[in-house]
Phi, psi and omega in degrees: 000137176246137188248137178271109198292324183292312176297324177293332177300329185261001190264195178304160184304323191288326179284328170305318178295327177290321174305311178304313176295330174294354177262349188269123184261142172288119186302331181269319183275340176062032172223160186281160185299322180293320181292326171298340186063036180271347185270116177257336178212145173208091183236133176267123179243084183075239178253020179237128174271111179265112194236135178244124184237126182259113178277161184274356173197140176293345179266019184312122183277351181240033179304313187292320179298317176302321179294314180297320185288325174297314176302322178285325178293314181297314180296321173295326184280318182227087180312141175087001186258129172265160180251138174237108195258125169255119188263133166227179180211153170215113175285122180281153183280131178217112177230113189240327182246163180087194184230198173087185175200149179291348179295331176272355181231070191318321184300338190257359188303330186245022175263118183294310193218132179246118177250117168276129178256126191227169170203146182285345177211165181278171177078010181258006175089023183302312184295324176298313185291321179299314180301312186284325174300314178301313182294327174294315182293324178296328181288338174275000172111356185282148168281114198236143168233155182230119181244118174276097183273005175277087188299314177296314187231063187296136182249340189298320179303316179288318185293336173250012181047041182237110182236016185285168175273140172284162187234172172229122181281341188234007183071002181240323184240147182264135178274124176290156176287132173255123184202142176057030179082011185242159163246122192246146174212140182203155174293337178294340173280341188252340185228131180299143176311320186289343183268116183283146173257128179244073184248147171270180180310310178297330174290323172301310179302317181298318184292314185296312180308313181296314176311318183277324184276315194252353177278137183273081176291330183072207179274122172231145172283319186218134166245113181268123178250127181267101179284156168286161179292160180095192179234060186245219195287330176289317184299312176301320178305306173315311184292335184275321194253355190215138173282128183237164179283317184167179176237148174251132182255137174248135176219170168245165191298338192299150177300320185293327178283315176301324181297318172303327183294326180297322181289316185294314180297321174296318178299316185290329178284336175290330177265004173076024180259116182301143170270113182282341176165173180231130179252130172265117181256158184057034190290328182202165178235129178256108188284152180299134171088320181275344179050041182235142183277136178240119183266089188296316191252037183078181187211135170087358186290325182293313182294317171305317185286325175300311181297320176298327183270351183059046166244152181294144170261113187280327181149181181248151174233136185282166172275102189232140172298320183299323182294307179304316186292318179297319176296316177296329185268004168092015175219104180311147186303325178297329173275320180294318184224069193297330182264010171293160181296319179293322173295324173298322172300311172304321181292319178298319177297323181291321174300310179302316179301310180298314180305314179300321178297317181295326178292313176308315188287327179298313182295317175305316178296316180298319175306311180302319184292320181296313179297323174296319180296316186297315178296324178290326178296319181289327182281342174278346183290139183291159172265128180259122179273000000 
């Protein structure tokens, strides 16, 4: 809906509210809420403005800022009016990098965003980060799936203490296992842990393709993919057969780990997959009793590397026994201890990630609108002989 601001200023109260809301900017998208069509209701009920706002993600990191700005704008436009805001959300679809099409992968048709979680080397806690990011996004109200794409060394069954067999309700598609508010899929659900896999590249590609084509993921806001470490066959398979939203790279502070980050980033750049951000895991350790941070593996390297590579630095995660223990016991720390400091940190990282994805999606939509207007203008031009 488009509002004529001059006419609305002289009209009924709800239109006056729309004028006021037209001055409230989304802090990340840098446009007003009315232009972005985020205002779904604006009704004046006595001295209360009842407003419905549709966010671009339930994990919006600046929701409180938007709330305060709405209250200030309404008070300025209609003094003495309080606000009662109803929040909803609709995550926009965004697939920018890589190749392929969801048309060839029916299981992915209703997945809005695919986020690859990668690391240049093993041992940096990538699976722990991927698992807890997925849980944190689900905690905000998003519909989330988690795909364990590490065929040789699947971690998701252990982290969720889930070792049951997957089933097929129709004999054609595979039903993901649902746990902790997530939809889960892993090779560990298909092959017993005691059976080793000795597969070459084509078999790995076939397994990944089946996870994307035949798993009934349903409607998801985000599918988090836990990639194996390095830059091998599975990473290339995702880049070749699927359009993805972007990748998050996990590192530790050591120089050797950061050197592999550069290689991982170069790979994603080569296949035109945006890097959504870098997370530094095991950044510091807080010893019992002294309450002091100890930077065991160096400090600040990941942030400096992100700045040098011009990619977002999402934040630091501590080295904690509780995080390791929770994963080993089958309940990720965000689920096991939702009010702990580290769980709040994971939620903060998830909100930053979701906010960044919303910005990318909005920018892509705007480019498409500009392209559409340009084409329409070109068709309307008269032909001059």
